C-alpha positions, 0 to 999 in steps of 0.5 A: 602573854600573846606572842608577837605574831598574834598581837599584830592582827589585834593591833591592826584591828585596833588601828583600823577601828580608831581610823574609822572613828576619826573619819566619822567624827571629822565628817560629822563636824561639818554641818549647814551653818546657813540656809536661805529660804527666800521668804524675807522680801525685804532684800528683793529689788525688782517688780518681777522677782518673787519667792515661792516654795523656798525658791527665788525666781524671775518671771516677766510673765511672757516672752515679750516683756523684759525685766530684772531683779536683785536679792541681797542679804547681809550676813556674818559667817566664816567661809566654807563650802556653798551649794545651791540649785539654779535653773533656767527655762527658755533662756536667751540674752539673760544674766543669772549670778550669785555674788559673795562679798567678803569683809576685806571688800573683795567679792566673787561672782558665780555666773551661770552657763550661758549667762552674760556677766554682771555689769559690776566690776568691783567695789569702791570703799574707804580705807583706814586713812579715809582714802578711796580704794577700788577692789575688783570683783572676781568673776567665775563664769560658765557654771552649769545649771542644776546643783552647784557645789563650791568651796569658797575658801578654795575659790578665794585662795585661788583668785584673791589670795590667802583666806585669813581672818575673812568673813562673808558679809553679804550674798546677792543674786542677780536675774536679768531677762533682756530677750523679747523672744524668750521667757527666761524663767530663772530660779535659785533655790537650796542656797546653803553654806556648810562649815565646821560645827 
């Protein structure tokens, strides 16, 4: 039978091995539960909005023209982490945002840095007693161009309250070019929601 001094390093090694296994098991439980490839044109509104190579983009073809477009997708997912990539070239007087709408009629706008805020201020809906209600939207602005990673639950809890029994019911992306001097080529790609397996 090993003495107490010899058993301690063995126990430490065993505990360390168990912690490593638990860490990797927890890390692999999170996976991509939704990925948008922007191939379905049914959710696109606006003549200058297009899709190519899994990228949604607004291109008015030349600086003198202005235009806008919106993409909408109805889904039903539990909130988790979200990531996307957005870009803007030759930008001025533009709007670029991603909106997440929830089953409790609340919504969060993620607005690109340099962009004007969206015009929508919230959502009107009917409650269980058929009374008309208004739920204001949360606007998180100044998000840098490039790869974006956000925790939807953290954002919801920080701005809307406890995130209990809510679902994401809709995602939208808005693009506006209001400049006659700049191209405002705006793009979103790699839109993913990550959650537990």
